[in-house]
C-alpha positions as CSV (number, residue, x, y, z in Angstrom):
1,X,113.7,19.7,140.9
2,X,111.2,19.2,138.0
3,X,113.1,21.1,135.3
4,X,110.5,20.0,132.8
5,X,107.8,21.9,134.7
6,X,105.8,24.7,133.1
7,X,107.2,27.1,135.7
8,X,110.7,26.6,134.5
9,X,109.6,27.0,130.9
10,X,107.9,30.2,131.8
11,X,111.0,31.6,133.3
12,X,113.0,30.5,130.3
13,X,110.6,32.3,128.0
14,X,111.1,35.6,129.9
15,X,114.8,35.2,130.2
16,X,116.5,38.6,130.0
17,X,119.8,39.0,131.8
18,X,121.5,42.3,132.8
19,X,123.4,43.9,130.0
20,X,126.6,45.7,131.1
21,X,125.5,48.8,129.1
22,X,122.0,48.7,130.6
23,X,122.5,51.3,133.4
24,X,124.3,53.7,131.1
25,X,121.5,53.5,128.5
26,X,118.7,53.7,131.0
27,X,120.3,56.7,132.8
28,X,120.6,58.4,129.4
29,X,116.9,57.9,128.6
30,X,115.8,58.9,132.1
31,X,117.9,62.1,131.7
32,X,116.1,62.9,128.4
33,X,112.7,62.6,129.9
34,X,113.7,64.8,132.9
35,X,115.3,67.4,130.6
36,X,112.2,67.7,128.4
37,X,109.9,68.0,131.5
38,X,111.7,71.1,132.6
39,X,113.0,72.6,129.3
40,X,110.0,72.7,127.0
41,X,111.7,75.1,124.7
42,X,114.7,72.8,124.1
43,X,113.5,69.3,123.4
44,X,116.4,66.8,123.4
45,X,116.4,63.4,121.6
46,X,118.8,60.6,121.0
47,X,119.8,57.9,118.5
48,X,120.8,54.4,119.6
49,X,122.7,52.5,116.9
50,X,124.3,49.1,116.6
51,X,124.6,46.2,114.3
52,X,121.8,43.7,113.9
53,X,121.6,41.3,116.9
54,X,123.7,43.4,119.3
55,X,120.8,43.8,121.8
56,X,119.2,47.2,121.0
57,X,115.6,46.0,120.9
58,X,116.3,43.7,123.9
59,X,117.4,46.7,126.1
60,X,114.7,49.1,124.8
61,X,111.9,46.7,125.4
62,X,113.2,46.0,129.0
63,X,113.3,49.8,129.6
64,X,109.7,50.1,128.4
65,X,108.6,47.2,130.5
66,X,110.3,48.5,133.6
67,X,108.8,52.0,133.0
68,X,105.3,50.5,132.8
69,X,105.8,49.1,136.3
70,X,107.1,52.4,137.5
71,X,104.0,54.2,136.2
72,X,101.4,51.7,137.4
73,X,98.6,53.6,139.1
74,X,99.1,56.8,137.2
75,X,96.3,58.6,135.4
76,X,94.1,56.2,133.4
77,X,94.9,56.3,129.7
78,X,98.3,57.9,130.4
79,X,101.1,56.4,128.2
80,X,104.4,58.2,129.2
81,X,106.5,56.1,126.8
82,X,105.2,55.0,123.4
83,X,107.2,52.2,121.7
84,X,106.5,51.4,118.1
85,X,108.3,50.0,115.0
86,X,109.0,52.4,112.1
87,X,106.7,51.8,109.2
88,X,108.1,50.3,106.0
89,X,108.2,51.9,103.5
90,X,108.5,54.9,105.7
91,X,106.4,58.0,105.3
92,X,105.4,60.7,107.8
93,X,101.8,60.0,107.2
94,X,102.4,56.3,108.0
95,X,104.2,57.2,111.2
96,X,101.4,59.4,112.4
97,X,98.8,56.7,111.6
98,X,101.0,54.2,113.5
99,X,101.1,56.5,116.5
100,X,97.3,56.9,116.5
101,X,96.9,53.1,116.2
102,X,99.3,52.4,119.0
103,X,97.3,54.8,121.2
104,X,94.0,53.1,120.1
105,X,92.8,56.0,118.1
106,X,92.3,54.3,114.7
107,X,92.0,56.7,111.8
108,X,89.6,55.2,109.3
109,X,91.3,54.3,106.0
110,X,88.5,56.2,104.2
111,X,89.2,59.3,106.3
112,X,89.7,62.4,104.2
113,X,92.0,64.1,106.7
114,X,94.7,66.2,105.1
115,X,98.2,65.6,106.1
116,X,98.3,68.8,108.2
117,X,95.0,67.8,110.0
118,X,96.4,64.3,110.7
119,X,99.6,65.9,112.1
120,X,97.6,68.3,114.4
121,X,95.3,65.4,115.5
122,X,98.4,63.3,116.3
123,X,100.1,66.0,118.3
124,X,96.8,66.7,120.3
125,X,96.5,63.0,121.0
126,X,100.1,62.8,122.3
127,X,99.3,65.6,124.7
128,X,96.0,64.1,125.8
129,X,97.7,60.7,126.6
130,X,100.6,62.4,128.4
131,X,103.2,60.9,126.0
132,X,106.6,62.1,127.0
133,X,108.7,59.9,124.8
134,X,108.4,58.0,121.5
135,X,110.8,55.2,121.0
136,X,111.0,54.3,117.2
137,X,112.6,51.0,116.5
138,X,113.9,50.1,113.1
139,X,114.4,53.8,112.5
140,X,116.8,53.1,109.7
141,X,113.6,52.7,107.6
142,X,113.5,56.5,107.6
143,X,116.3,56.3,105.0
144,X,113.7,54.7,102.6
145,X,111.3,57.6,103.1
146,X,108.6,58.6,100.5
147,X,108.8,62.2,101.8
148,X,111.6,63.4,99.6
149,X,115.1,64.5,100.7
150,X,116.3,63.2,104.1
151,X,116.7,66.7,105.6
152,X,113.0,67.3,105.1
153,X,112.1,64.1,106.9
154,X,114.5,64.9,109.8
155,X,113.1,68.5,109.9
156,X,109.6,67.0,110.3
157,X,110.8,64.6,113.0
158,X,112.4,67.6,114.9
159,X,109.1,69.5,114.4
160,X,107.1,66.6,115.9
161,X,109.5,66.5,118.9
162,X,109.3,70.3,119.5
163,X,105.6,70.8,118.9
164,X,104.4,67.8,120.9
165,X,107.2,68.2,123.5
166,X,108.2,64.6,123.3
167,X,111.6,63.1,123.3
168,X,112.3,60.9,120.3
169,X,114.6,57.9,120.6
170,X,115.5,56.5,117.2
171,X,116.8,52.9,117.4
172,X,118.3,51.1,114.5
173,X,121.3,50.2,112.3
174,X,124.4,52.2,111.6
175,X,122.7,54.0,108.7
176,X,120.9,56.3,111.2
177,X,124.2,57.9,112.2
178,X,124.6,59.4,108.8
179,X,121.1,60.9,109.0
180,X,122.0,63.1,112.0
181,X,125.8,63.6,112.1
182,X,126.0,65.3,108.7
183,X,124.0,68.3,110.1
184,X,125.2,70.2,113.1
185,X,121.6,71.0,114.2
186,X,120.5,67.4,114.1
187,X,123.7,66.3,115.8
188,X,122.9,68.6,118.7
189,X,119.3,67.5,119.0
190,X,120.0,63.8,118.2
191,X,123.2,62.7,119.9
192,X,124.3,59.2,119.1
193,X,124.9,56.3,121.5
194,X,126.3,53.1,120.1
195,X,125.8,49.6,121.4
196,X,128.6,47.1,120.8
197,X,128.6,43.4,120.6
198,X,130.2,41.5,123.6
199,X,133.9,40.7,123.8
200,X,134.9,37.5,125.5
201,X,135.6,39.2,128.8
202,X,134.3,39.8,132.3
203,X,131.2,41.6,131.0
204,X,130.2,38.6,128.9
205,X,130.7,36.2,131.8
206,X,128.7,38.5,134.1
207,X,125.9,38.6,131.6
208,X,125.8,34.8,131.6
209,X,125.8,34.8,135.4
210,X,122.8,37.1,135.4
211,X,121.0,34.6,133.2
212,X,121.9,31.8,135.6
213,X,120.4,33.6,138.5
214,X,117.0,33.8,136.7
215,X,116.7,30.1,135.9
216,X,118.8,28.5,138.6
217,X,119.5,25.9,139.8
218,X,121.0,24.4,136.7
219,X,123.4,21.4,136.6
220,X,125.8,23.4,134.5
221,X,127.1,27.0,135.0
222,X,126.6,29.1,131.9
223,X,129.4,31.3,133.2
224,X,131.8,28.4,133.4
225,X,135.0,29.4,131.6
226,X,134.8,26.6,129.0
227,X,131.1,26.9,128.4
228,X,131.4,30.7,128.2
229,X,134.0,30.3,125.5
230,X,131.6,27.9,123.6
231,X,128.7,30.3,123.9
232,X,130.8,33.2,122.7
233,X,132.1,31.3,119.8
234,X,128.6,30.2,118.7
235,X,127.0,33.7,119.2
236,X,130.0,35.8,118.2
237,X,129.0,38.1,121.1
238,X,125.6,39.0,119.7
239,X,122.7,38.8,122.1
240,X,120.3,38.2,119.3
241,X,122.0,34.9,118.6
242,X,123.0,34.0,122.2
243,X,119.6,34.2,123.8
244,X,117.6,31.9,121.4
245,X,120.6,29.5,121.5
246,X,120.4,29.1,125.3
247,X,116.6,29.2,125.4
248,X,116.2,26.5,122.8
249,X,118.9,24.2,124.2
250,X,117.5,24.4,127.7
251,X,113.9,24.0,126.5
252,X,114.9,20.8,124.5
253,X,116.6,19.4,127.6
254,X,113.7,20.3,129.8
255,X,111.1,18.6,127.5
256,X,113.3,15.5,127.2
257,X,113.7,15.4,131.0
258,X,117.5,15.1,130.6
259,X,118.6,17.6,133.2
260,X,119.4,14.9,135.8
261,X,122.0,13.3,133.5
262,X,123.3,16.6,132.1
263,X,127.0,17.0,131.5
264,X,128.9,19.9,130.1
265,X,129.6,17.9,126.9
266,X,126.0,17.0,126.6
267,X,124.9,20.6,126.9
268,X,127.5,21.7,124.3
269,X,126.1,19.1,121.9
270,X,122.5,20.4,122.6
271,X,123.7,23.9,121.9
272,X,125.1,22.8,118.5
273,X,121.8,21.2,117.7
274,X,120.0,24.4,118.6
275,X,122.4,26.3,116.4
276,X,121.5,24.0,113.5
277,X,117.8,24.3,114.2
278,X,118.0,28.1,114.3
279,X,119.9,28.1,111.0
280,X,122.7,30.2,112.5
281,X,125.6,30.6,110.1
282,X,129.0,32.0,111.0
């Protein structure tokens, strides 16, 4: 087996794994889209929170990628799910401009559109492109808004959701929880789902096994009890640390053509080198 082949490196670059909370999260998002399609007078949204590196963006991007495959062949120009990063510093105007840009409707910087006109144009564009959901990553940036008190910003977000009939999924750090749970109206419209880091348990081992299946055969088993313990210790259960560690270590061994003489101890040593190269501190 030519582990150094470009085909192996391509699989390594697209390595994903199956997160144990994936089905729960995907079912929740699917339910949002279905609810909003039949209840246009009660638009429901959600907030996904978790510490940095826990896998929020990893899962959300996979959902968006899978959804694009599901909607292949739909009406040309249709974008059922719009994924974008929250502007920094955050302002509602910057958000609307970002939505337009993501839908390839660039508003000239010299445009004299008023804020209300920009808002109306954005809502019309969302309808024209059949956008049913906006996923806003790094949504904790809203806390640094230029638009005054937080309740005014959240009111505007709720207004966007209701007027455009789109579900908003706000993804970010723990700070977002305080934006919605301190107000009963926001709490109803933006229920919170929290993503946790892995424990060293069966879920972690199963996740490693799902990675193995994507890049097998390998001379070592990532889900081996000893190796799983090493990977957990190095990553502290954070996907944002675990994935680049594994990818960089395997890439290094592939390029050095050292798979044929690979041992568990050799791989652990390569993981430690990868940790150093990635400047991971514990």
